[in-house]
C-alpha positions as CSV (number, residue, x, y, z in Angstrom):
1,M,94.1,172.9,101.9
2,F,97.3,170.8,101.2
3,D,99.2,173.7,99.4
4,D,98.9,175.6,102.5
5,F,100.1,172.6,104.7
6,Y,102.9,172.2,102.2
7,G,104.0,175.9,101.5
8,L,103.0,176.0,97.9
9,E,101.6,178.9,96.0
10,A,99.1,177.5,93.7
11,R,97.4,174.2,93.4
12,P,99.6,172.3,91.1
13,F,97.2,169.8,89.9
14,Q,94.3,171.3,89.3
15,L,92.3,170.2,86.4
16,T,91.3,173.4,84.3
17,P,93.9,173.7,81.7
18,D,96.6,176.5,82.3
19,P,99.4,177.5,80.1
20,A,101.7,178.4,83.3
21,F,102.2,174.4,83.8
22,Y,102.6,173.3,80.6
23,F,105.2,170.4,80.3
24,E,106.6,169.6,77.0
25,S,106.2,165.9,76.9
26,L,107.9,164.2,73.9
27,T,104.2,163.4,72.3
28,H,103.7,167.4,73.3
29,R,107.2,168.2,71.8
30,K,105.8,166.7,68.4
31,A,102.1,168.2,68.6
32,L,103.9,171.5,69.0
33,S,105.8,171.1,65.8
34,Y,103.2,170.1,63.6
35,L,101.3,173.3,65.1
36,G,103.9,175.4,64.7
37,Y,104.2,174.1,60.7
38,G,100.3,174.2,60.5
39,L,100.0,177.7,61.4
40,A,103.0,179.0,59.5
41,Q,100.8,177.6,56.3
42,G,98.1,180.2,57.4
43,E,95.1,177.9,55.6
44,G,93.4,174.8,56.1
45,F,93.0,172.8,58.7
46,V,94.9,171.4,61.5
47,V,93.7,168.3,63.5
48,I,94.7,167.3,67.2
49,T,93.6,164.6,68.6
50,G,94.0,162.6,71.9
51,E,92.3,160.8,74.8
52,V,90.2,162.4,77.0
53,G,92.7,164.5,79.7
54,S,95.8,163.8,77.5
55,G,96.5,167.3,77.8
56,K,95.4,169.1,74.1
57,S,93.7,172.0,75.8
58,T,96.9,172.6,77.7
59,L,98.6,172.4,74.9
60,V,96.8,174.9,72.8
61,A,96.5,177.3,75.7
62,Y,100.1,177.4,75.7
63,L,100.4,178.1,71.7
64,M,97.8,180.9,72.1
65,A,100.0,182.2,75.2
66,T,102.9,182.7,72.9
67,I,101.2,184.3,69.8
68,D,101.0,188.0,69.4
69,P,97.6,189.5,69.6
70,G,98.9,192.2,67.4
71,R,99.2,189.5,64.6
72,M,96.8,187.2,64.9
73,T,93.3,187.2,66.4
74,A,92.3,183.5,67.7
75,A,88.6,182.8,69.2
76,N,87.8,179.6,70.6
77,V,84.8,177.4,70.8
78,V,83.7,174.8,72.8
79,T,81.2,172.9,71.1
80,S,78.0,170.6,71.9
81,A,76.1,169.2,69.2
82,L,75.6,171.7,67.0
83,D,74.0,171.9,63.4
84,G,75.2,173.5,60.3
85,E,73.1,176.9,61.0
86,E,74.1,176.7,64.8
87,I,77.7,176.7,64.5
88,V,78.2,179.7,61.6
89,H,76.4,181.7,64.8
90,V,78.3,180.2,67.6
91,V,81.6,181.1,65.0
92,A,80.1,184.7,64.8
93,H,79.7,185.0,68.5
94,S,83.2,183.8,69.7
95,F,84.7,186.5,67.4
96,G,82.8,189.2,68.9
97,I,80.7,189.8,65.8
98,A,76.9,191.3,66.4
99,V,74.6,189.4,64.3
100,E,71.6,191.6,63.3
101,G,68.9,188.4,62.6
102,H,68.7,184.8,63.6
103,D,69.4,183.4,59.6
104,K,72.7,182.0,58.6
105,A,73.0,184.2,55.4
106,T,73.4,187.4,57.4
107,A,75.6,185.3,59.9
108,L,78.1,184.2,57.4
109,G,78.0,187.6,56.1
110,A,79.1,189.5,59.2
111,I,82.0,187.0,59.3
112,E,83.3,187.6,55.8
113,A,83.2,191.4,56.8
114,Y,85.1,190.8,59.9
115,L,87.7,188.6,58.2
116,H,88.2,191.3,55.7
117,E,88.6,193.8,58.1
118,E,91.2,191.7,60.0
119,A,93.0,191.0,56.6
120,R,93.3,194.4,55.7
121,A,94.8,195.3,59.5
122,G,97.3,193.0,58.9
123,R,96.0,190.3,61.3
124,R,95.6,186.5,60.6
125,T,92.5,184.5,62.2
126,L,92.4,181.3,63.7
127,L,89.3,179.6,64.7
128,I,90.1,176.8,67.7
129,V,87.2,174.0,68.0
130,D,87.3,172.3,70.8
131,E,85.5,168.7,71.3
132,A,84.9,168.5,67.7
133,Q,83.5,164.9,68.0
134,N,80.4,166.2,68.9
135,L,80.3,168.2,65.6
136,S,77.4,167.0,62.9
137,I,78.6,166.5,59.5
138,T,76.8,169.5,58.4
139,A,78.5,171.4,61.1
140,L,81.9,170.1,60.0
141,E,81.1,171.2,56.1
142,E,79.9,174.6,57.4
143,L,83.4,174.9,58.9
144,R,84.8,174.0,55.5
145,M,83.1,176.5,53.9
146,L,84.2,179.2,56.0
147,S,87.4,178.3,54.7
148,N,86.5,179.3,51.3
149,F,86.5,183.1,52.3
150,Q,89.7,184.7,50.8
151,L,90.9,188.2,49.9
152,G,92.6,187.9,46.6
153,S,94.4,184.9,46.7
154,H,94.9,184.8,50.5
155,P,92.6,182.6,52.5
156,L,91.1,184.6,55.6
157,L,90.3,182.2,58.1
158,Q,92.5,178.6,59.3
159,T,90.7,176.4,61.6
160,L,92.2,174.1,64.5
161,L,90.1,171.2,65.5
162,L,90.6,169.4,68.7
163,G,88.8,166.0,69.4
164,Q,88.9,162.6,71.1
165,P,90.1,159.7,69.3
166,E,86.4,159.1,67.9
167,F,86.4,162.4,66.0
168,R,89.5,160.7,63.5
169,R,86.8,157.6,62.9
170,T,84.3,160.2,61.6
171,L,86.9,162.1,59.6
172,L,88.0,158.9,58.1
173,E,85.2,156.9,57.5
174,S,82.6,159.6,56.5
175,D,81.6,160.5,52.5
176,Q,80.5,163.5,52.9
177,L,84.1,164.6,54.3
178,E,86.5,164.2,51.4
179,Q,86.7,167.8,50.8
180,L,87.4,168.5,54.4
181,R,89.9,165.7,54.4
182,Q,92.0,167.2,51.7
183,R,92.5,170.3,53.3
184,V,93.6,169.1,56.3
185,I,97.2,170.3,56.5
186,A,98.3,169.3,59.6
187,T,97.7,165.8,62.0
188,H,98.8,164.7,65.3
189,H,97.5,161.9,68.1
190,L,98.5,163.1,71.4
191,S,99.3,159.8,72.9
192,A,100.1,158.9,76.9
193,M,103.5,160.3,78.5
194,Q,106.0,157.4,79.0
195,A,107.0,156.0,82.3
196,K,110.4,157.9,82.6
197,E,108.2,161.0,82.0
198,V,105.6,161.1,84.8
199,Q,108.4,161.9,87.8
200,A,109.8,164.8,85.3
201,Y,105.8,166.1,84.9
202,I,105.0,165.7,88.6
203,E,108.3,167.6,89.7
204,H,107.7,170.2,86.9
205,R,104.2,171.0,88.4
206,M,105.0,171.2,91.6
207,T,108.0,173.2,91.2
208,C,105.8,175.9,88.8
209,A,103.8,175.9,92.4
210,G,106.9,176.9,94.3
211,W,107.9,173.4,95.6
212,Q,110.8,173.2,97.9
213,G,111.0,169.7,98.3
214,N,108.0,169.1,101.0
215,P,106.5,166.8,100.4
216,S,109.3,164.2,98.8
217,F,108.1,161.3,97.1
218,D,109.0,157.9,97.1
219,Q,110.4,156.3,93.6
220,R,108.1,153.5,93.9
221,V,105.0,156.0,93.8
222,F,105.9,157.3,90.2
223,A,106.2,153.9,88.8
224,G,102.9,153.2,90.8
225,I,100.9,156.4,89.3
226,F,102.0,155.3,85.6
227,D,100.7,151.8,86.2
228,A,97.2,153.3,87.3
229,T,97.0,156.1,85.0
230,G,98.7,155.2,81.8
231,G,100.6,158.1,81.7
232,I,97.2,160.4,80.8
233,P,97.9,164.0,82.5
234,R,94.4,164.6,83.9
235,R,94.6,161.2,85.5
236,I,98.1,161.9,87.4
237,N,96.5,165.0,88.5
238,Q,93.4,163.5,90.1
239,I,96.0,160.7,91.5
240,L,97.8,163.7,93.0
241,N,95.3,165.9,94.2
242,R,94.0,163.2,96.5
243,L,97.5,162.1,97.3
244,L,98.5,165.5,98.6
245,L,95.4,166.1,100.2
246,L,95.6,162.8,102.3
247,G,99.5,163.8,102.9
248,A,98.2,167.2,104.4
249,V,95.3,165.3,106.8
250,E,97.8,162.8,108.0
251,Q,100.5,165.9,108.1
252,R,103.1,163.6,106.0
253,S,106.1,165.1,104.7
254,H,107.2,162.0,102.4
255,I,104.7,160.4,100.0
256,D,105.3,156.6,99.8
257,G,103.7,153.4,98.4
258,G,101.4,152.6,101.2
259,M,99.6,156.3,100.6
260,L,99.1,155.7,97.0
261,A,97.7,152.3,97.2
262,Q,95.1,153.9,99.7
263,V,94.5,156.7,97.3
264,L,93.5,154.3,94.5
265,E,91.3,151.9,96.3
266,E,89.7,155.3,97.3
267,L,89.1,156.5,93.5
268,H,88.2,152.9,92.1
269,E,85.5,152.4,95.1
270,D,83.8,155.9,94.3
271,G,84.7,155.5,90.6
272,T,86.1,159.0,90.3
273,L,88.9,157.5,88.4
274,V,89.0,155.1,85.7
275,L,92.3,153.1,86.0
276,A,94.9,152.2,83.2
277,G,93.9,148.6,83.2
278,E,90.6,148.9,83.3
279,A,90.5,151.7,80.6
280,E,92.4,149.1,78.3
281,A,90.4,146.5,78.7
282,S,87.0,148.6,78.0
283,A,88.9,149.6,74.7
284,G,89.4,146.7,73.7
285,D,86.0,145.5,72.9
286,A,85.5,148.9,71.0
287,P,85.5,149.4,67.3
288,S,89.1,150.1,66.3
289,V,89.5,153.7,65.2
290,A,91.9,154.3,62.4
291,A,95.2,156.6,62.8
292,W,96.2,159.2,60.8
293,S,100.0,159.8,60.4
294,D,101.5,162.4,62.5
295,E,102.9,164.4,59.6
296,P,102.3,167.5,57.5
297,H,100.3,166.6,54.6
298,G,101.1,168.6,51.4
299,E,98.6,170.7,49.6
300,G,96.0,168.7,47.4
301,E,96.6,165.7,49.3
302,A,94.0,163.5,51.3
303,A,94.6,163.6,55.1
304,V,94.4,159.9,55.3
305,A,97.2,157.8,56.4
306,S,97.4,154.1,57.1
307,A,94.8,153.0,59.8
308,T,96.4,151.1,62.7
309,P,93.9,150.1,65.4
310,P,94.9,151.0,69.1
311,V,95.1,147.7,70.7
312,A,98.1,145.7,70.2
313,A,98.2,143.6,67.1
314,P,99.7,139.9,66.7
315,V,103.2,140.0,66.0
316,A,105.8,138.1,64.1
317,S,107.1,135.3,65.3
318,G,110.6,136.5,67.1
319,L,109.2,139.8,68.3
320,D,107.3,140.7,71.0
321,A,104.9,143.7,71.1
322,E,107.1,145.2,73.5
323,A,110.4,144.9,71.0
324,T,107.8,145.9,68.1
325,G,107.0,149.1,70.2
326,A,110.6,150.1,70.6
327,L,111.3,149.7,67.1
328,I,108.8,151.8,65.9
329,E,108.9,154.3,68.5
330,Q,112.5,154.1,67.1
331,A,111.6,154.7,63.5
332,L,109.4,157.7,64.7
333,A,111.6,159.2,66.5
334,E,114.5,159.2,63.6
335,R,112.0,160.4,61.4
336,D,111.0,163.6,63.7
337,A,114.3,164.4,64.4
338,Q,114.8,164.7,60.7
339,I,111.9,167.0,59.9
340,A,112.1,168.9,62.9
341,E,115.0,171.1,61.8
342,L,113.3,172.0,58.8
343,Q,109.9,172.7,60.5
344,Q,111.4,174.8,62.8
345,A,113.4,177.2,60.0
346,F,110.1,177.3,58.3
347,V,107.9,178.6,61.2
348,E,110.7,181.0,62.0
349,L,110.4,182.3,58.3
350,A,106.9,182.6,58.3
351,N,106.6,184.0,61.6
352,S,109.1,187.0,60.5
353,Q,107.1,187.7,57.3
354,D,103.6,187.4,58.6
355,A,102.4,191.0,57.5
356,R,102.2,190.1,54.0
357,F,99.1,192.4,52.6
358,E,99.1,195.6,52.2
359,E,96.4,197.8,54.0
360,D,94.4,198.6,50.9
361,A,94.5,196.1,48.2
362,G,95.5,193.1,50.5
363,Q,98.3,192.1,47.7
364,P,101.9,191.0,48.9
365,V,104.2,193.3,50.1
366,F,106.7,191.3,48.4
367,D,106.2,189.0,45.5
368,E,106.6,185.0,47.2
369,G,107.7,184.1,43.2
370,R,110.6,186.6,43.1
371,I,111.9,185.6,47.0
372,A,111.6,181.9,45.8
373,A,113.8,182.9,42.9
374,L,116.1,185.1,44.9
375,E,116.3,181.8,47.6
376,A,117.1,179.7,44.7
377,Q,120.0,181.9,42.9
378,L,121.3,182.3,46.8
379,A,121.4,178.5,46.8
380,A,123.0,178.2,43.5
381,L,125.6,180.7,44.6
382,S,126.6,179.5,47.7
383,Q,127.3,175.8,45.8
384,S,129.1,177.6,43.4
385,R,131.0,179.5,45.7
386,S,131.9,176.0,47.6
387,E,132.7,174.6,44.2
388,S,135.0,177.5,43.4
389,E,136.7,177.3,46.7
390,E,137.3,173.2,46.3
391,Q,138.6,173.8,42.6
392,V,141.0,176.9,44.3
393,G,142.1,174.1,46.8
394,D,142.9,171.8,44.5
395,Q,145.0,174.5,41.9
396,E,146.8,175.5,45.2
397,H,147.9,172.0,45.8
398,R,148.4,171.4,42.2
399,R,151.0,174.5,42.5
400,A,152.6,173.5,45.4
401,A,153.3,170.0,43.8
402,E,154.9,171.7,40.3
403,E,157.0,174.0,42.9
404,E,158.5,171.0,44.5
405,R,158.8,169.4,41.0
406,I,160.7,172.4,39.7
407,A,163.0,173.1,42.9
408,A,164.2,169.2,42.2
409,L,165.0,169.7,38.6
410,E,166.8,172.8,39.6
411,A,168.7,170.6,41.9
412,Q,169.2,168.4,39.1
413,V,170.8,171.3,36.7
414,A,172.9,172.6,39.7
415,A,174.2,169.1,40.0
416,L,174.7,168.9,36.1
417,S,176.7,172.2,36.0
418,Q,179.7,170.9,38.0
419,P,182.5,169.7,35.9
420,A,181.8,166.3,34.5
421,A,184.1,164.0,32.1
422,D,181.6,163.6,29.4
423,D,180.9,167.9,28.2
424,H,179.0,166.0,25.2
425,V,176.5,164.3,27.4
426,R,175.9,167.1,30.1
427,E,175.2,169.8,27.6
428,E,172.3,167.2,26.0
429,A,171.4,167.0,29.6
430,D,171.0,170.3,30.2
431,A,169.0,171.4,26.9
432,A,166.6,168.7,28.1
433,T,166.0,169.9,31.7
434,V,165.8,173.5,30.4
435,Q,163.3,172.5,28.2
436,R,161.4,170.8,31.0
437,I,161.9,173.4,33.3
438,A,160.5,176.2,30.4
439,A,157.3,174.3,30.2
440,L,157.2,173.7,33.8
441,E,157.0,177.2,34.3
442,E,154.3,177.9,31.5
443,M,152.3,175.9,33.3
444,V,152.9,177.4,36.9
445,E,152.5,180.5,34.8
446,Q,148.9,178.9,33.7
447,L,147.8,177.5,37.3
448,A,148.2,180.8,38.8
449,A,146.4,183.0,35.8
450,H,143.7,180.3,36.8
451,N,143.8,180.9,40.5
452,A,143.7,184.6,40.0
453,D,140.7,184.4,38.0
454,M,139.1,181.9,40.0
455,E,140.1,184.2,43.1
456,S,138.0,187.4,40.9
457,R,135.3,185.2,40.1
458,M,134.6,184.0,44.2
459,A,135.2,188.0,45.0
460,E,132.3,189.0,42.4
461,Q,130.1,186.0,43.5
462,E,130.5,186.7,47.1
463,H,129.5,190.5,46.3
464,T,126.4,189.4,44.5
465,L,125.8,187.2,47.3
466,R,126.1,190.2,49.8
467,H,123.7,192.1,47.0
468,V,120.9,189.9,47.2
469,L,121.3,189.5,51.1
470,T,120.9,193.2,51.2
471,M,117.9,193.3,49.0
472,L,115.9,190.7,51.1
473,I,116.9,192.6,54.4
474,E,115.3,195.9,53.1
475,W,112.2,194.1,51.6
476,I,111.5,192.3,54.8
477,E,112.3,195.8,57.0
478,G,109.9,197.3,54.5
479,A,107.2,195.1,55.2
480,E,107.6,195.4,58.7
481,D,107.6,199.3,58.6
482,Q,104.3,199.3,56.0
483,R,102.9,196.8,59.0
484,S,103.7,199.2,61.8
485,A,102.3,202.4,60.1
486,A,99.3,200.5,59.0
């Protein structure tokens, strides 16, 4: 109704996840970075958690929209309470695998055969499990067992687990999930949007739906929405749907604070929306949930980091909770800025070399050890070249200084060549000066020879560097050709 009244092309605040309306807040940007890093590894588990309505499904839908289906096959499982045997059959069904019979062994065999076929076709396989907090311990262990399928040394399946905060507690506290924890290579917890991001979020979604400025919004509305929702996207969507509906019914072209207050009162009365203050009050009575560090985990490391409760803890004297939070956010932002560049370079390299296996044998098209050695050689050559350039610069500086000294001595010789009263003194001075000039000229010749040698070495290093880069490009292009031919 309101979309027609305001001339919108779509419903901007629908509750169903739609990647076309994806908004990259700070927390979503971090999550996307960790997702990209995790997927680039091509193995293990990536865990994304967040409150109900924090945007987990929308984030994954956006990520899937950017993946080439010719290079990766993805299946999505929205689970309820499943045991170990049930999850195996659900996974098979999600990949479109027909399983004869209902026993787990047959389903596992069909899944393994399917994963082998995908690997030989040059495609990676990703399993996305939503609402993972509903899975039983045995179901989670079955997912871990599926990650054991390999073709040679190449893992055949990677799994992305999405869940609510209680899923983190399950992973951290269960003694039966130690092996699963060690296979988690990246984790992130989606927090709420910041107050300054609410206006940008609302205007972004309105613009995606064809918004031309009608209706306009009072600035106090954005602050009021943040206070009521705590920055949770789905809660914001609920309020905006009701606000726009009220505006259309009353034929308003401007959304103000009075309309917001009316909508919040209605939502509170009918119990449709749990406001931020009520959610925090209920969270204060709930057991604290341990937090994982939002960073990639190295191979073989346990995925558990220091635990922090979700409620505000007492702070040291001299710092209030807000100041402490600001300091923590600043430290996290600095850390994330440092790793973002490394992750982006890693993801781009991994995506450009995704087809790594031959069609029949499943062996790497190019040896990763040789590439690592070449990369080390490139780094060494680059460092050597830089050092050489610095040395040549120093030699040029010294050479110029010596030439200035020679010029000064020649001027002295010219002055001494003038008639003087004491010829004997002049001859001795001339002889000493000539010796010094000869020594300096010899030094300059040595410097010139050394400079020529350095230039020759730099030219040779540059030639070697270009040759190595050419070899790498040829290998990468050869791998792409083989994948295209397959």
